[in-house]
N, C-alpha and C positions, 0 to 999 in steps of 0.2 A: 228265423227267430230263434231256433234252438242253438244255432251256431253263436249268435250274439249273446245269448244267456250264458252259454258255456265259456265264451271269452271273457265276459264280465266276472264270472265265478273264478276262473283261473287267475285273473288279475287280482281279485280280491284276496285269494289264497296266497299269491305270491307276495303281496304287500304285507299281509299278516306275518308271513315267514321272515321277511326282511326286518320288520319292526321288532319282532321277537328276538331276532339274532342281534340287534343293536343294543338290547337291554343290558347284557352282562358280557364282560370279556371272556373269551375262551381260556382254558387252563394254560394253553400254550402261550398266549399273548401275555398273561399275568406272569408267567415264569420268565419270559424275556425281559419284561419291564423290571423285574426285581434284580436281575443280574447287572452288575456294574460293567461298563465297557472295560475291556481288557487293556491293561497297562496305564489306566487313568485312575488316579486316586484323588478325588476332589473332596476337600474337607469344608464343612460348614462351620465358619467362625465369625464372631462379631469383632469388628475392628474399625480401623481407619485406613482408608486407601485414597490418597489425595494427590492431585496435581498441585504443586505449590510454586511460587516464585523464588528467585534467587535469595532474597532477604529472609524469607521464611525457611527455606532449605538450610541456610547458614545457622539460623536460630536453633533449628532441630538437631543440627550436628552436635550440640552440647547436651542433648537428652541423654539420660542414663543409659549406657549400653548401646548407643546409636552406632550403626555400622554404615559407612558410605561406600556404595558400590558403583563402580564405573563398568558399564556393560559393553564398552566399545572395543575394537580391535587393537592388537598390539601396535599397529601403525598409528592409529589415532591417538592412543595413550602416549606414544613417544613425543607427541606435539605438546603435551602438558596435561595434567589432571588436578583435580581438586585435592589439596593437602590431606593426607592420612586416608585416602581412598583405597580400597582393594579393587582389583580387577577380576571380574567374572565375566568373560566374553559371552555375549548373548548367543552367538552361533557356535559356541563351544560344545563339544560332546560331553563335557563335565559340568555343564551349566547347572543341571538339577542336583548332581551329587555335591557340588560345592555349596549350594544354598542350603542342602540338607544338613550340612555341618554347622550351620548358624542357629542361634537361639530364636525360635519362632515368636517369642514375646518381645525381643529386642526391636527398637525402631530400626527400620531399613530404609536408607535414603538412596534412591537410584538416579543415575543420570547417564546419558549417552551424548551424541553430538547435537541432536535437535529435539529429543523427547520421544521419538517414535519407538525405538527399541526398548527404552526404559519403560515406556507406558505399556508395552506388551509384557515386559518382565514383571511389572506390577501385578497384572492380572494373573500371571503364572504363580507369583508368590501367594496371592490371595487364595488360589486354588490348592496351593501346597499347605495352607493353614497358617501363614504369617498373619498377624493381626495388626500390625502398624507399619504401613509402607507408604513412603512418599516419593513422588516422581518429580524431578526438576523440570518444570515447563520450559521448553526452549533449549534444554540441554546445556552443555558447557558453553555454547555460544551465548546464552542468556546470562550465565555466570560471569563470563568475561565482559559482556556489555554492562553488567552491574559493577564492573571493576573489582571483582572478588579475586582473591589470590589463587594462583595456580602454581604447580611445581612441575619441573621436568624430571621424569624418573631417570635413575642412573642406569 
């Protein structure tokens, strides 16, 4: 009987200690949560980040200051690209630094072969603080299927 009462008392004491510990974070935990992850600079901005079709993409190309960016490889670009586009290859070591040179308030229109890399690029640009980014759904394949113009780079 004494053993059972002692067990119940220990259990009750342990539960009180656990519940009390859950009430507030320790100073160590708070310090860790306040420090940003090394090498990642995420900026909170309001804006537009959309997947759009070829027709809408073409319309946004005439937006004031719009920059059309092809994130495909050199080999893919050699097959043809959207007129007046600049290439910033998705897997390039200079990807971040080349985008850092662009005006974050200018509309950025992204495309790749099918929309995957440009979709990932859109999220990266959002994290970098760009506030108006459009991704061509279906990539240059959708652009060509809509009979939009392409040019072969020299």
